[in-house]
PyMOL Python script that loads the backbone (N, CA, C, O; Angstrom):
from pymol import cmd

cmd.read_pdbstr("""\
ATOM      1  N   UNK A   1      17.144 -34.249  -7.078  1.00  0.00           N
ATOM      2  CA  UNK A   1      17.351 -33.167  -5.767  1.00  0.00           C
ATOM      3  C   UNK A   1      15.935 -33.188  -5.051  1.00  0.00           C
ATOM      4  O   UNK A   1      14.940 -33.833  -5.381  1.00  0.00           O
ATOM      5  N   UNK A   2      16.101 -32.328  -3.998  1.00  0.00           N
ATOM      6  CA  UNK A   2      14.715 -32.255  -3.112  1.00  0.00           C
ATOM      7  C   UNK A   2      14.196 -31.145  -3.561  1.00  0.00           C
ATOM      8  O   UNK A   2      14.881 -30.369  -4.226  1.00  0.00           O
ATOM      9  N   UNK A   3      13.306 -30.976  -3.357  1.00  0.00           N
ATOM     10  CA  UNK A   3      12.198 -29.683  -3.135  1.00  0.00           C
ATOM     11  C   UNK A   3      12.461 -29.150  -2.500  1.00  0.00           C
ATOM     12  O   UNK A   3      13.181 -29.704  -1.669  1.00  0.00           O
ATOM     13  N   UNK A   4      12.209 -27.850  -2.294  1.00  0.00           N
ATOM     14  CA  UNK A   4      12.025 -26.530  -1.307  1.00  0.00           C
ATOM     15  C   UNK A   4      10.844 -25.948  -1.553  1.00  0.00           C
ATOM     16  O   UNK A   4      10.407 -25.926  -2.704  1.00  0.00           O
ATOM     17  N   UNK A   5      10.164 -25.398  -0.516  1.00  0.00           N
ATOM     18  CA  UNK A   5       9.107 -25.000  -0.177  1.00  0.00           C
ATOM     19  C   UNK A   5       9.189 -22.900   0.042  1.00  0.00           C
ATOM     20  O   UNK A   5       9.944 -22.336   0.833  1.00  0.00           O
ATOM     21  N   UNK A   6       8.507 -22.411  -0.607  1.00  0.00           N
ATOM     22  CA  UNK A   6       8.839 -21.035  -0.289  1.00  0.00           C
ATOM     23  C   UNK A   6       7.792 -20.437  -0.395  1.00  0.00           C
ATOM     24  O   UNK A   6       6.912 -20.798  -1.177  1.00  0.00           O
ATOM     25  N   UNK A   7       7.679 -19.200   0.534  1.00  0.00           N
ATOM     26  CA  UNK A   7       6.372 -18.466   0.083  1.00  0.00           C
ATOM     27  C   UNK A   7       6.543 -17.392  -1.009  1.00  0.00           C
ATOM     28  O   UNK A   7       7.644 -16.904  -1.262  1.00  0.00           O
ATOM     29  N   UNK A   8       5.041 -16.933  -1.852  1.00  0.00           N
ATOM     30  CA  UNK A   8       5.455 -15.566  -2.637  1.00  0.00           C
ATOM     31  C   UNK A   8       4.479 -14.567  -2.039  1.00  0.00           C
ATOM     32  O   UNK A   8       3.472 -15.131  -1.612  1.00  0.00           O
ATOM     33  N   UNK A   9       4.480 -13.467  -1.910  1.00  0.00           N
ATOM     34  CA  UNK A   9       3.574 -12.658  -1.286  1.00  0.00           C
ATOM     35  C   UNK A   9       3.647 -10.891  -2.095  1.00  0.00           C
ATOM     36  O   UNK A   9       4.610 -10.339  -2.626  1.00  0.00           O
ATOM     37  N   UNK A  10       2.272 -10.407  -1.903  1.00  0.00           N
ATOM     38  CA  UNK A  10       2.159  -9.194  -2.897  1.00  0.00           C
ATOM     39  C   UNK A  10       0.861  -8.714  -2.058  1.00  0.00           C
ATOM     40  O   UNK A  10      -0.125  -9.388  -1.761  1.00  0.00           O
ATOM     41  N   UNK A  11       1.177  -7.167  -1.717  1.00  0.00           N
ATOM     42  CA  UNK A  11       0.248  -6.173  -1.380  1.00  0.00           C
ATOM     43  C   UNK A  11       0.148  -5.429  -2.039  1.00  0.00           C
ATOM     44  O   UNK A  11       1.060  -4.958  -2.719  1.00  0.00           O
ATOM     45  N   UNK A  12      -1.480  -4.951  -2.040  1.00  0.00           N
ATOM     46  CA  UNK A  12      -1.748  -3.639  -2.125  1.00  0.00           C
ATOM     47  C   UNK A  12      -2.317  -2.799  -1.472  1.00  0.00           C
ATOM     48  O   UNK A  12      -2.036  -3.484  -0.488  1.00  0.00           O
ATOM     49  N   UNK A  13      -2.913  -1.874  -1.002  1.00  0.00           N
ATOM     50  CA  UNK A  13      -3.526  -0.921  -0.291  1.00  0.00           C
ATOM     51  C   UNK A  13      -4.404  -1.640  -0.334  1.00  0.00           C
ATOM     52  O   UNK A  13      -4.568  -1.795   0.877  1.00  0.00           O
ATOM     53  N   UNK A  14      -5.771  -2.746  -1.183  1.00  0.00           N
ATOM     54  CA  UNK A  14      -6.533  -3.403  -0.394  1.00  0.00           C
ATOM     55  C   UNK A  14      -6.922  -4.678  -0.763  1.00  0.00           C
ATOM     56  O   UNK A  14      -8.058  -5.081  -1.013  1.00  0.00           O
ATOM     57  N   UNK A  15      -5.698  -5.369  -0.776  1.00  0.00           N
ATOM     58  CA  UNK A  15      -5.471  -6.812  -0.907  1.00  0.00           C
ATOM     59  C   UNK A  15      -4.367  -6.929  -0.245  1.00  0.00           C
ATOM     60  O   UNK A  15      -3.494  -6.063  -0.181  1.00  0.00           O
ATOM     61  N   UNK A  16      -4.346  -8.045   0.300  1.00  0.00           N
ATOM     62  CA  UNK A  16      -2.942  -9.482   0.323  1.00  0.00           C
ATOM     63  C   UNK A  16      -3.204 -10.727  -0.436  1.00  0.00           C
ATOM     64  O   UNK A  16      -4.149 -11.487  -0.224  1.00  0.00           O
ATOM     65  N   UNK A  17      -2.370 -10.857  -1.257  1.00  0.00           N
ATOM     66  CA  UNK A  17      -2.384 -12.361  -1.406  1.00  0.00           C
ATOM     67  C   UNK A  17      -0.430 -13.235  -0.476  1.00  0.00           C
ATOM     68  O   UNK A  17       0.726 -12.960  -0.154  1.00  0.00           O
ATOM     69  N   UNK A  18      -1.139 -13.979  -0.506  1.00  0.00           N
ATOM     70  CA  UNK A  18       0.012 -15.192  -0.067  1.00  0.00           C
ATOM     71  C   UNK A  18       0.080 -16.436  -0.510  1.00  0.00           C
ATOM     72  O   UNK A  18      -0.967 -17.061  -0.344  1.00  0.00           O
ATOM     73  N   UNK A  19       1.056 -17.091  -1.081  1.00  0.00           N
ATOM     74  CA  UNK A  19       0.656 -18.501  -2.052  1.00  0.00           C
ATOM     75  C   UNK A  19       2.056 -19.350  -1.689  1.00  0.00           C
ATOM     76  O   UNK A  19       3.166 -18.974  -2.065  1.00  0.00           O
ATOM     77  N   UNK A  20       1.825 -20.518  -0.923  1.00  0.00           N
ATOM     78  CA  UNK A  20       3.300 -21.169  -0.662  1.00  0.00           C
ATOM     79  C   UNK A  20       3.090 -22.034  -2.292  1.00  0.00           C
ATOM     80  O   UNK A  20       2.074 -22.345  -2.914  1.00  0.00           O
ATOM     81  N   UNK A  21       4.524 -22.215  -2.575  1.00  0.00           N
ATOM     82  CA  UNK A  21       5.280 -23.039  -3.718  1.00  0.00           C
ATOM     83  C   UNK A  21       6.296 -24.024  -3.901  1.00  0.00           C
ATOM     84  O   UNK A  21       7.369 -23.515  -4.225  1.00  0.00           O
ATOM     85  N   UNK A  22       6.310 -25.148  -3.809  1.00  0.00           N
ATOM     86  CA  UNK A  22       7.131 -26.021  -4.130  1.00  0.00           C
ATOM     87  C   UNK A  22       8.117 -26.380  -5.247  1.00  0.00           C
ATOM     88  O   UNK A  22       7.519 -26.544  -6.310  1.00  0.00           O
ATOM     89  N   UNK A  23       9.361 -26.543  -5.331  1.00  0.00           N
ATOM     90  CA  UNK A  23      10.148 -25.762  -6.517  1.00  0.00           C
ATOM     91  C   UNK A  23      10.881 -26.858  -6.379  1.00  0.00           C
ATOM     92  O   UNK A  23      10.725 -27.591  -5.403  1.00  0.00           O
ATOM     93  N   UNK A  24      11.903 -27.150  -7.473  1.00  0.00           N
ATOM     94  CA  UNK A  24      12.763 -27.607  -7.194  1.00  0.00           C
ATOM     95  C   UNK A  24      14.301 -27.414  -6.542  1.00  0.00           C
ATOM     96  O   UNK A  24      14.625 -26.228  -6.501  1.00  0.00           O
ATOM     97  N   UNK A  25      15.058 -28.112  -6.154  1.00  0.00           N
ATOM     98  CA  UNK A  25      16.238 -27.089  -5.232  1.00  0.00           C
ATOM     99  C   UNK A  25      16.669 -26.352  -6.403  1.00  0.00           C
ATOM    100  O   UNK A  25      16.151 -26.616  -7.488  1.00  0.00           O
ATOM    101  N   UNK A  26      17.683 -25.333  -6.289  1.00  0.00           N
ATOM    102  CA  UNK A  26      18.264 -24.516  -7.288  1.00  0.00           C
ATOM    103  C   UNK A  26      17.278 -23.678  -8.332  1.00  0.00           C
ATOM    104  O   UNK A  26      17.615 -23.087  -9.358  1.00  0.00           O
ATOM    105  N   UNK A  27      16.044 -23.805  -7.788  1.00  0.00           N
ATOM    106  CA  UNK A  27      15.118 -22.408  -8.700  1.00  0.00           C
ATOM    107  C   UNK A  27      15.249 -21.363  -8.187  1.00  0.00           C
ATOM    108  O   UNK A  27      15.445 -21.354  -6.971  1.00  0.00           O
ATOM    109  N   UNK A  28      15.194 -20.242  -8.843  1.00  0.00           N
ATOM    110  CA  UNK A  28      15.264 -18.882  -8.671  1.00  0.00           C
ATOM    111  C   UNK A  28      13.934 -18.070  -8.160  1.00  0.00           C
ATOM    112  O   UNK A  28      12.841 -18.633  -8.097  1.00  0.00           O
ATOM    113  N   UNK A  29      14.143 -16.580  -7.771  1.00  0.00           N
ATOM    114  CA  UNK A  29      13.235 -15.705  -7.306  1.00  0.00           C
ATOM    115  C   UNK A  29      12.162 -15.779  -8.403  1.00  0.00           C
ATOM    116  O   UNK A  29      11.008 -16.138  -8.168  1.00  0.00           O
ATOM    117  N   UNK A  30      12.765 -15.296 -10.029  1.00  0.00           N
ATOM    118  CA  UNK A  30      11.478 -14.828 -10.898  1.00  0.00           C
ATOM    119  C   UNK A  30      10.878 -16.420 -10.777  1.00  0.00           C
ATOM    120  O   UNK A  30       9.768 -16.131 -10.328  1.00  0.00           O
ATOM    121  N   UNK A  31      10.871 -17.402 -10.842  1.00  0.00           N
ATOM    122  CA  UNK A  31      10.479 -18.809 -10.877  1.00  0.00           C
ATOM    123  C   UNK A  31       9.769 -19.051  -9.860  1.00  0.00           C
ATOM    124  O   UNK A  31       9.107 -20.042 -10.171  1.00  0.00           O
ATOM    125  N   UNK A  32       9.472 -18.702  -8.693  1.00  0.00           N
ATOM    126  CA  UNK A  32       8.656 -18.380  -7.787  1.00  0.00           C
ATOM    127  C   UNK A  32       7.589 -17.370  -7.816  1.00  0.00           C
ATOM    128  O   UNK A  32       6.474 -17.414  -7.295  1.00  0.00           O
ATOM    129  N   UNK A  33       7.924 -16.812  -8.245  1.00  0.00           N
ATOM    130  CA  UNK A  33       6.526 -15.427  -8.423  1.00  0.00           C
ATOM    131  C   UNK A  33       5.841 -16.292  -9.625  1.00  0.00           C
ATOM    132  O   UNK A  33       4.673 -16.562  -9.343  1.00  0.00           O
ATOM    133  N   UNK A  34       6.216 -16.747 -10.763  1.00  0.00           N
ATOM    134  CA  UNK A  34       5.895 -17.522 -11.911  1.00  0.00           C
ATOM    135  C   UNK A  34       4.890 -18.022 -11.584  1.00  0.00           C
ATOM    136  O   UNK A  34       3.726 -17.720 -11.850  1.00  0.00           O
ATOM    137  N   UNK A  35       5.437 -19.059 -10.804  1.00  0.00           N
ATOM    138  CA  UNK A  35       4.731 -20.050 -10.281  1.00  0.00           C
ATOM    139  C   UNK A  35       3.796 -20.101  -9.333  1.00  0.00           C
ATOM    140  O   UNK A  35       3.268 -21.139  -8.935  1.00  0.00           O
ATOM    141  N   UNK A  36       3.470 -18.553  -8.791  1.00  0.00           N
ATOM    142  CA  UNK A  36       2.814 -18.751  -7.028  1.00  0.00           C
ATOM    143  C   UNK A  36       1.392 -18.417  -7.794  1.00  0.00           C
ATOM    144  O   UNK A  36       0.330 -18.689  -7.233  1.00  0.00           O
ATOM    145  N   UNK A  37       1.442 -17.506  -9.772  1.00  0.00           N
ATOM    146  CA  UNK A  37       0.381 -16.988 -10.097  1.00  0.00           C
ATOM    147  C   UNK A  37      -0.308 -15.711  -9.712  1.00  0.00           C
ATOM    148  O   UNK A  37      -1.012 -15.087 -10.506  1.00  0.00           O
ATOM    149  N   UNK A  38      -0.079 -15.320  -8.420  1.00  0.00           N
ATOM    150  CA  UNK A  38       0.066 -14.175  -7.918  1.00  0.00           C
ATOM    151  C   UNK A  38      -0.311 -13.056  -9.052  1.00  0.00           C
ATOM    152  O   UNK A  38      -1.464 -12.629  -9.098  1.00  0.00           O
ATOM    153  N   UNK A  39       0.705 -12.582  -9.982  1.00  0.00           N
ATOM    154  CA  UNK A  39       0.720 -11.776 -10.765  1.00  0.00           C
ATOM    155  C   UNK A  39      -0.749 -11.624 -12.132  1.00  0.00           C
ATOM    156  O   UNK A  39      -1.131 -10.663 -12.801  1.00  0.00           O
ATOM    157  N   UNK A  40      -1.184 -12.986 -12.059  1.00  0.00           N
ATOM    158  CA  UNK A  40      -2.676 -13.298 -12.895  1.00  0.00           C
ATOM    159  C   UNK A  40      -3.903 -12.884 -12.191  1.00  0.00           C
ATOM    160  O   UNK A  40      -4.966 -12.619 -12.753  1.00  0.00           O
ATOM    161  N   UNK A  41      -3.688 -12.849 -10.958  1.00  0.00           N
ATOM    162  CA  UNK A  41      -4.622 -12.864  -9.916  1.00  0.00           C
ATOM    163  C   UNK A  41      -4.864 -10.948  -9.466  1.00  0.00           C
ATOM    164  O   UNK A  41      -5.936 -10.368  -9.291  1.00  0.00           O
ATOM    165  N   UNK A  42      -3.418 -10.357  -9.387  1.00  0.00           N
ATOM    166  CA  UNK A  42      -3.682  -9.291  -9.221  1.00  0.00           C
ATOM    167  C   UNK A  42      -3.354  -8.349 -10.498  1.00  0.00           C
ATOM    168  O   UNK A  42      -2.326  -7.685 -10.371  1.00  0.00           O
ATOM    169  N   UNK A  43      -4.195  -8.163 -11.919  1.00  0.00           N
ATOM    170  CA  UNK A  43      -3.607  -7.411 -12.749  1.00  0.00           C
ATOM    171  C   UNK A  43      -2.869  -6.351 -12.312  1.00  0.00           C
ATOM    172  O   UNK A  43      -1.703  -6.171 -12.662  1.00  0.00           O
ATOM    173  N   UNK A  44      -3.533  -5.562 -11.490  1.00  0.00           N
ATOM    174  CA  UNK A  44      -3.651  -4.336 -11.189  1.00  0.00           C
ATOM    175  C   UNK A  44      -1.723  -3.800 -10.482  1.00  0.00           C
ATOM    176  O   UNK A  44      -1.313  -2.643 -10.380  1.00  0.00           O
ATOM    177  N   UNK A  45      -0.937  -5.100 -10.125  1.00  0.00           N
ATOM    178  CA  UNK A  45       0.324  -4.865  -9.635  1.00  0.00           C
ATOM    179  C   UNK A  45       0.755  -4.847 -10.809  1.00  0.00           C
ATOM    180  O   UNK A  45       0.244  -5.512 -11.711  1.00  0.00           O
ATOM    181  N   UNK A  46       2.252  -3.699 -11.030  1.00  0.00           N
ATOM    182  CA  UNK A  46       3.078  -3.797 -11.959  1.00  0.00           C
ATOM    183  C   UNK A  46       3.947  -3.838 -11.724  1.00  0.00           C
ATOM    184  O   UNK A  46       4.579  -2.952 -11.149  1.00  0.00           O
ATOM    185  N   UNK A  47       4.491  -5.299 -12.211  1.00  0.00           N
ATOM    186  CA  UNK A  47       5.618  -6.354 -12.272  1.00  0.00           C
ATOM    187  C   UNK A  47       6.486  -5.527 -12.398  1.00  0.00           C
ATOM    188  O   UNK A  47       6.397  -4.787 -13.377  1.00  0.00           O
ATOM    189  N   UNK A  48       7.435  -5.381 -11.622  1.00  0.00           N
ATOM    190  CA  UNK A  48       8.936  -4.510 -11.908  1.00  0.00           C
ATOM    191  C   UNK A  48      10.145  -6.073 -11.519  1.00  0.00           C
ATOM    192  O   UNK A  48      10.441  -6.347 -10.356  1.00  0.00           O
ATOM    193  N   UNK A  49      10.538  -6.688 -12.423  1.00  0.00           N
ATOM    194  CA  UNK A  49      11.567  -7.223 -11.649  1.00  0.00           C
ATOM    195  C   UNK A  49      12.765  -6.906 -11.180  1.00  0.00           C
ATOM    196  O   UNK A  49      13.469  -7.757 -10.635  1.00  0.00           O
ATOM    197  N   UNK A  50      13.105  -5.788 -11.317  1.00  0.00           N
ATOM    198  CA  UNK A  50      13.921  -4.625  -9.524  1.00  0.00           C
ATOM    199  C   UNK A  50      13.111  -4.712  -8.861  1.00  0.00           C
ATOM    200  O   UNK A  50      12.767  -3.533  -8.939  1.00  0.00           O
ATOM    201  N   UNK A  51      12.217  -5.256  -7.997  1.00  0.00           N
ATOM    202  CA  UNK A  51      11.293  -4.824  -6.827  1.00  0.00           C
ATOM    203  C   UNK A  51      10.895  -5.769  -6.477  1.00  0.00           C
ATOM    204  O   UNK A  51       9.690  -6.007  -6.402  1.00  0.00           O
ATOM    205  N   UNK A  52      12.280  -6.971  -6.009  1.00  0.00           N
ATOM    206  CA  UNK A  52      11.536  -7.959  -5.421  1.00  0.00           C
ATOM    207  C   UNK A  52      12.510  -8.113  -4.663  1.00  0.00           C
ATOM    208  O   UNK A  52      13.587  -7.528  -4.778  1.00  0.00           O
ATOM    209  N   UNK A  53      12.093  -9.251  -3.469  1.00  0.00           N
ATOM    210  CA  UNK A  53      12.874  -9.264  -2.059  1.00  0.00           C
ATOM    211  C   UNK A  53      12.406 -10.748  -1.442  1.00  0.00           C
ATOM    212  O   UNK A  53      11.403 -11.428  -1.658  1.00  0.00           O
ATOM    213  N   UNK A  54      13.610 -10.960  -0.552  1.00  0.00           N
ATOM    214  CA  UNK A  54      13.424 -12.165   0.383  1.00  0.00           C
ATOM    215  C   UNK A  54      13.599 -11.456   1.691  1.00  0.00           C
ATOM    216  O   UNK A  54      14.380 -10.552   1.987  1.00  0.00           O
ATOM    217  N   UNK A  55      12.621 -12.124   2.461  1.00  0.00           N
ATOM    218  CA  UNK A  55      12.638 -11.168   4.038  1.00  0.00           C
ATOM    219  C   UNK A  55      12.953  -9.714   4.163  1.00  0.00           C
ATOM    220  O   UNK A  55      13.528  -9.199   5.122  1.00  0.00           O
ATOM    221  N   UNK A  56      12.533  -9.131   3.133  1.00  0.00           N
ATOM    222  CA  UNK A  56      12.732  -7.735   3.388  1.00  0.00           C
ATOM    223  C   UNK A  56      13.942  -7.288   2.654  1.00  0.00           C
ATOM    224  O   UNK A  56      14.269  -6.122   2.433  1.00  0.00           O
ATOM    225  N   UNK A  57      14.501  -8.265   2.342  1.00  0.00           N
ATOM    226  CA  UNK A  57      16.284  -8.007   1.784  1.00  0.00           C
ATOM    227  C   UNK A  57      15.866  -7.831   0.008  1.00  0.00           C
ATOM    228  O   UNK A  57      15.235  -8.740  -0.531  1.00  0.00           O
ATOM    229  N   UNK A  58      16.154  -6.982  -0.539  1.00  0.00           N
ATOM    230  CA  UNK A  58      16.266  -6.338  -2.115  1.00  0.00           C
ATOM    231  C   UNK A  58      17.034  -7.844  -2.655  1.00  0.00           C
ATOM    232  O   UNK A  58      17.956  -8.312  -1.989  1.00  0.00           O
ATOM    233  N   UNK A  59      16.470  -8.636  -4.121  1.00  0.00           N
ATOM    234  CA  UNK A  59      17.499  -9.511  -4.442  1.00  0.00           C
ATOM    235  C   UNK A  59      16.886  -9.528  -6.265  1.00  0.00           C
ATOM    236  O   UNK A  59      15.953  -8.975  -6.847  1.00  0.00           O
ATOM    237  N   UNK A  60      17.843 -10.347  -6.623  1.00  0.00           N
ATOM    238  CA  UNK A  60      17.470 -10.470  -8.051  1.00  0.00           C
ATOM    239  C   UNK A  60      16.862 -10.906  -8.857  1.00  0.00           C
ATOM    240  O   UNK A  60      16.501 -11.836  -8.135  1.00  0.00           O
ATOM    241  N   UNK A  61      16.295 -11.142  -9.911  1.00  0.00           N
ATOM    242  CA  UNK A  61      15.317 -12.080  -9.917  1.00  0.00           C
ATOM    243  C   UNK A  61      15.582 -13.662 -10.241  1.00  0.00           C
ATOM    244  O   UNK A  61      14.788 -14.589 -10.399  1.00  0.00           O
ATOM    245  N   UNK A  62      17.422 -13.589 -10.289  1.00  0.00           N
ATOM    246  CA  UNK A  62      17.971 -14.674 -10.824  1.00  0.00           C
ATOM    247  C   UNK A  62      18.822 -15.613  -8.940  1.00  0.00           C
ATOM    248  O   UNK A  62      19.568 -16.568  -8.722  1.00  0.00           O
ATOM    249  N   UNK A  63      18.146 -14.657  -8.143  1.00  0.00           N
ATOM    250  CA  UNK A  63      18.691 -15.171  -6.890  1.00  0.00           C
ATOM    251  C   UNK A  63      18.372 -16.806  -6.615  1.00  0.00           C
ATOM    252  O   UNK A  63      17.271 -17.231  -6.965  1.00  0.00           O
ATOM    253  N   UNK A  64      19.357 -17.730  -5.977  1.00  0.00           N
ATOM    254  CA  UNK A  64      18.752 -18.609  -6.223  1.00  0.00           C
ATOM    255  C   UNK A  64      18.142 -18.992  -4.817  1.00  0.00           C
ATOM    256  O   UNK A  64      18.932 -19.069  -3.876  1.00  0.00           O
ATOM    257  N   UNK A  65      16.980 -19.205  -4.625  1.00  0.00           N
ATOM    258  CA  UNK A  65      16.117 -19.948  -3.086  1.00  0.00           C
ATOM    259  C   UNK A  65      17.086 -21.090  -2.334  1.00  0.00           C
ATOM    260  O   UNK A  65      17.928 -21.931  -2.649  1.00  0.00           O
ATOM    261  N   UNK A  66      16.303 -20.484  -0.929  1.00  0.00           N
ATOM    262  CA  UNK A  66      16.559 -21.871  -0.199  1.00  0.00           C
ATOM    263  C   UNK A  66      15.047 -21.886   0.391  1.00  0.00           C
ATOM    264  O   UNK A  66      14.294 -20.917   0.297  1.00  0.00           O
ATOM    265  N   UNK A  67      14.749 -22.944   0.927  1.00  0.00           N
ATOM    266  CA  UNK A  67      13.935 -23.365   1.451  1.00  0.00           C
ATOM    267  C   UNK A  67      13.148 -22.946   2.876  1.00  0.00           C
ATOM    268  O   UNK A  67      13.471 -23.017   4.062  1.00  0.00           O
ATOM    269  N   UNK A  68      11.832 -22.426   2.094  1.00  0.00           N
ATOM    270  CA  UNK A  68      11.262 -21.437   4.050  1.00  0.00           C
ATOM    271  C   UNK A  68      11.517 -20.502   3.485  1.00  0.00           C
ATOM    272  O   UNK A  68      11.967 -19.884   4.449  1.00  0.00           O
ATOM    273  N   UNK A  69      11.689 -19.328   2.074  1.00  0.00           N
ATOM    274  CA  UNK A  69      12.244 -18.221   2.074  1.00  0.00           C
ATOM    275  C   UNK A  69      10.699 -17.462   1.203  1.00  0.00           C
ATOM    276  O   UNK A  69      10.041 -17.857   0.240  1.00  0.00           O
ATOM    277  N   UNK A  70      10.594 -16.390   1.987  1.00  0.00           N
ATOM    278  CA  UNK A  70       9.793 -15.883   1.677  1.00  0.00           C
ATOM    279  C   UNK A  70       9.786 -14.445   0.519  1.00  0.00           C
ATOM    280  O   UNK A  70      10.042 -13.272   0.791  1.00  0.00           O
ATOM    281  N   UNK A  71       9.503 -14.885  -0.453  1.00  0.00           N
ATOM    282  CA  UNK A  71       9.574 -14.092  -1.820  1.00  0.00           C
ATOM    283  C   UNK A  71       8.620 -12.713  -1.837  1.00  0.00           C
ATOM    284  O   UNK A  71       7.404 -12.735  -1.643  1.00  0.00           O
ATOM    285  N   UNK A  72       9.253 -11.751  -2.055  1.00  0.00           N
ATOM    286  CA  UNK A  72       8.385 -10.060  -1.822  1.00  0.00           C
ATOM    287  C   UNK A  72       8.107  -9.496  -3.168  1.00  0.00           C
ATOM    288  O   UNK A  72       9.017  -8.921  -3.765  1.00  0.00           O
ATOM    289  N   UNK A  73       7.035  -9.601  -3.648  1.00  0.00           N
ATOM    290  CA  UNK A  73       6.775  -8.571  -4.701  1.00  0.00           C
ATOM    291  C   UNK A  73       6.194  -7.280  -4.273  1.00  0.00           C
ATOM    292  O   UNK A  73       5.001  -7.178  -3.984  1.00  0.00           O
ATOM    293  N   UNK A  74       7.458  -5.782  -4.206  1.00  0.00           N
ATOM    294  CA  UNK A  74       7.074  -4.931  -4.233  1.00  0.00           C
ATOM    295  C   UNK A  74       6.138  -3.997  -4.643  1.00  0.00           C
ATOM    296  O   UNK A  74       5.540  -4.781  -5.379  1.00  0.00           O
ATOM    297  N   UNK A  75       5.468  -2.873  -4.780  1.00  0.00           N
ATOM    298  CA  UNK A  75       4.793  -1.986  -5.563  1.00  0.00           C
ATOM    299  C   UNK A  75       5.695  -0.962  -5.321  1.00  0.00           C
ATOM    300  O   UNK A  75       6.528  -0.982  -4.415  1.00  0.00           O
ATOM    301  N   UNK A  76       5.435   0.514  -6.644  1.00  0.00           N
ATOM    302  CA  UNK A  76       6.656   1.444  -6.590  1.00  0.00           C
ATOM    303  C   UNK A  76       6.196   2.259  -5.584  1.00  0.00           C
ATOM    304  O   UNK A  76       4.991   2.240  -5.332  1.00  0.00           O
ATOM    305  N   UNK A  77       7.152   3.175  -4.785  1.00  0.00           N
ATOM    306  CA  UNK A  77       6.594   3.570  -4.045  1.00  0.00           C
ATOM    307  C   UNK A  77       5.302   4.656  -4.722  1.00  0.00           C
ATOM    308  O   UNK A  77       5.148   4.680  -5.943  1.00  0.00           O
ATOM    309  N   UNK A  78       4.617   5.332  -4.007  1.00  0.00           N
ATOM    310  CA  UNK A  78       3.447   6.359  -4.728  1.00  0.00           C
ATOM    311  C   UNK A  78       3.744   7.819  -3.754  1.00  0.00           C
ATOM    312  O   UNK A  78       3.118   8.879  -3.768  1.00  0.00           O
ATOM    313  N   UNK A  79       4.877   7.436  -2.970  1.00  0.00           N
ATOM    314  CA  UNK A  79       4.803   9.024  -2.148  1.00  0.00           C
ATOM    315  C   UNK A  79       6.604   9.133  -2.069  1.00  0.00           C
ATOM    316  O   UNK A  79       7.318   8.161  -1.819  1.00  0.00           O
ATOM    317  N   UNK A  80       6.881   9.897  -2.219  1.00  0.00           N
ATOM    318  CA  UNK A  80       8.566   9.781  -1.775  1.00  0.00           C
ATOM    319  C   UNK A  80       8.859  10.765  -0.446  1.00  0.00           C
ATOM    320  O   UNK A  80       8.748  11.946  -0.118  1.00  0.00           O
ATOM    321  N   UNK A  81       9.356   9.341   0.155  1.00  0.00           N
ATOM    322  CA  UNK A  81       9.580   9.619   1.674  1.00  0.00           C
ATOM    323  C   UNK A  81      10.087  11.059   2.209  1.00  0.00           C
ATOM    324  O   UNK A  81       9.715  11.669   3.212  1.00  0.00           O
ATOM    325  N   UNK A  82      11.078  11.427   1.207  1.00  0.00           N
ATOM    326  CA  UNK A  82      11.245  12.753   1.535  1.00  0.00           C
ATOM    327  C   UNK A  82      10.215  13.762   1.881  1.00  0.00           C
ATOM    328  O   UNK A  82      10.029  14.417   2.906  1.00  0.00           O
ATOM    329  N   UNK A  83       9.439  13.691   0.453  1.00  0.00           N
ATOM    330  CA  UNK A  83       8.183  14.629   0.492  1.00  0.00           C
ATOM    331  C   UNK A  83       6.837  14.416   1.683  1.00  0.00           C
ATOM    332  O   UNK A  83       6.146  15.232   2.293  1.00  0.00           O
ATOM    333  N   UNK A  84       6.872  12.945   1.655  1.00  0.00           N
ATOM    334  CA  UNK A  84       5.937  12.696   3.040  1.00  0.00           C
ATOM    335  C   UNK A  84       6.628  13.119   4.271  1.00  0.00           C
ATOM    336  O   UNK A  84       5.741  13.242   5.116  1.00  0.00           O
ATOM    337  N   UNK A  85       8.012  13.461   4.900  1.00  0.00           N
ATOM    338  CA  UNK A  85       8.802  14.023   5.832  1.00  0.00           C
ATOM    339  C   UNK A  85       8.336  15.416   5.732  1.00  0.00           C
ATOM    340  O   UNK A  85       7.928  15.820   6.820  1.00  0.00           O
ATOM    341  N   UNK A  86       8.265  16.264   4.805  1.00  0.00           N
ATOM    342  CA  UNK A  86       8.046  17.616   4.109  1.00  0.00           C
ATOM    343  C   UNK A  86       6.820  18.109   4.938  1.00  0.00           C
ATOM    344  O   UNK A  86       6.719  19.012   5.767  1.00  0.00           O
ATOM    345  N   UNK A  87       5.807  17.098   4.371  1.00  0.00           N
ATOM    346  CA  UNK A  87       4.118  17.392   4.812  1.00  0.00           C
ATOM    347  C   UNK A  87       4.167  16.805   6.260  1.00  0.00           C
ATOM    348  O   UNK A  87       3.344  17.349   6.997  1.00  0.00           O
ATOM    349  N   UNK A  88       4.492  16.385   6.518  1.00  0.00           N
ATOM    350  CA  UNK A  88       4.261  15.689   7.809  1.00  0.00           C
ATOM    351  C   UNK A  88       5.021  16.815   8.992  1.00  0.00           C
ATOM    352  O   UNK A  88       4.701  16.776  10.180  1.00  0.00           O
ATOM    353  N   UNK A  89       5.984  17.726   8.490  1.00  0.00           N
ATOM    354  CA  UNK A  89       6.545  18.478   9.007  1.00  0.00           C
ATOM    355  C   UNK A  89       6.003  19.901   9.547  1.00  0.00           C
ATOM    356  O   UNK A  89       6.042  20.568  10.581  1.00  0.00           O
ATOM    357  N   UNK A  90       5.335  19.992   7.897  1.00  0.00           N
ATOM    358  CA  UNK A  90       4.764  21.393   7.340  1.00  0.00           C
ATOM    359  C   UNK A  90       3.499  21.861   7.490  1.00  0.00           C
ATOM    360  O   UNK A  90       3.184  22.952   7.015  1.00  0.00           O
TER     361      UNK A  90
END
""", "prot")
cmd.dss("prot")
cmd.show_as("cartoon", "prot")
cmd.util.cbc("prot")
cmd.orient("prot")
C-alpha cells in the first residue's frame, strides 16, 4: 500500500505549529495528530477529539485521510460568538 503525506496544524494566540507527516494509506485523522507530535510540543493545548477538522470542515477522529489533507486541531472558543457581537454592538 502506498504512503500519503498530510499536514497537521495547531495554533494558539501566541504561536502556530505545522508538521508534515507521512502515513500509510488508510490512516485516520487521530493517527496523524499522534504522529505529528504537536500535542507534546504544545502542552497548553487542551486536546478534544471532537475538535478536529480537515480544511476547515469538522471531522471525526476516525475519518480516513487522503494524500494532501490538512488536519486542523481546534481550540475551544474563549468567547461565545453571540456575546462578541453584543459587545461590539453595544
